[in-house]
C-alpha positions in Angstrom: 114.6 89.1 87.5 117.1 91.5 86.0 120.6 92.3 87.2 120.9 95.5 85.0 120.5 98.6 87.2 119.2 100.7 84.4 116.5 98.2 83.4 115.6 97.8 87.1 115.3 101.6 87.5 113.1 102.0 84.4 110.8 99.1 85.4 110.6 100.3 89.0 109.6 103.8 87.9 107.1 102.5 85.4 105.4 100.0 87.8 105.4 102.5 90.7 103.6 105.0 88.5 101.2 102.3 87.3 100.4 101.4 90.9 99.8 105.0 91.8 97.5 105.7 88.9 95.6 102.4 89.4 95.0 103.2 93.0 93.7 106.6 92.1 91.3 105.2 89.6 90.1 102.5 91.9 89.5 105.0 94.7 87.5 107.3 92.4 85.3 104.5 91.2 84.8 102.3 94.2 84.9 104.9 97.0 83.0 107.9 95.6 81.7 108.7 99.1 85.2 109.3 100.3 85.7 111.9 97.6 83.0 114.1 99.2 84.2 113.4 102.7 81.0 111.4 103.5 82.1 107.9 104.3 79.3 105.4 104.9 76.7 108.2 104.8 77.6 109.4 108.3 78.2 113.0 109.1 81.9 113.7 109.6 84.1 116.7 109.9 86.0 117.9 106.8 89.3 116.2 107.9 87.9 112.6 108.4 87.0 111.9 104.8 90.4 112.8 103.3 92.2 111.0 106.1 90.2 107.9 105.5 90.8 108.1 101.8 94.6 108.3 102.4 94.5 105.2 104.6 92.5 103.3 102.0 94.9 104.5 99.3 98.0 103.4 101.3 96.4 100.0 102.0 95.6 99.5 98.3 99.0 100.7 97.2 100.7 98.2 99.6 98.5 95.4 98.4 99.3 96.2 94.8 103.0 96.6 95.4 103.2 93.3 97.3 101.1 91.6 94.6 103.6 92.7 91.9 106.7 92.0 93.9 105.8 88.7 95.5 103.3 87.5 92.9 105.7 88.0 90.0 108.9 87.5 92.0 110.2 91.0 91.2 113.3 92.2 93.0 114.1 95.5 91.5 116.0 97.0 94.4 118.9 94.5 94.6 120.3 95.5 91.2 120.3 99.1 92.3 122.3 98.3 95.5 125.1 96.5 93.6 127.3 94.6 96.0 125.0 95.0 99.0 123.5 91.5 99.4 119.8 91.2 100.0 118.0 87.9 100.3 115.3 87.3 97.7 112.5 88.0 100.3 114.2 91.2 101.4 114.6 92.4 97.8 111.0 91.7 97.0 109.8 93.4 100.2 111.9 96.5 99.4 110.5 96.4 95.8 106.9 96.2 97.2 107.5 99.2 99.4 109.0 101.2 96.5 106.1 100.3 94.2 103.5 101.1 96.9 105.0 104.6 97.4 104.3 105.7 93.9 106.7 107.6 91.6 108.1 110.2 94.1 109.4 107.7 96.6 110.9 105.5 93.8 112.8 108.6 92.6 114.0 109.3 96.1 115.1 105.7 96.6 117.1 105.8 93.4 118.7 109.1 94.4 119.7 107.7 97.9 121.2 104.6 96.4 123.2 106.6 93.9 124.5 108.9 96.7 125.4 105.8 98.8 127.3 104.4 95.8 129.2 107.7 95.4 130.1 107.8 99.1 131.3 104.2 98.9 133.5 104.9 95.8 134.9 108.0 97.5 135.8 106.0 100.6 137.8 103.4 98.8 
């Protein structure tokens, strides 16, 4: 896709935020019963509804992230790693996970990559 780390970072942050917001909207529209903690009209304790909502949110996020990464052939992690070689499938899988996590994990991934680069430069 792109070999420019800055462009990959911006695209990764934009798409991860888009996936996060889209999943929130889909959950609020399609699964209103989970919002109140009453899934499938069965009585549940107050912890089951939010836990089920989180599981559904993670599943939708993973599906959306994989759809973007593999469907569009996006590898936005490899440009951030620089010399570290990832296969195309590994790069897309890492991109899918970064997109699925939303904006916060994408920020954390970028921070960790930058720290690893700094350590590698200091070790040379």
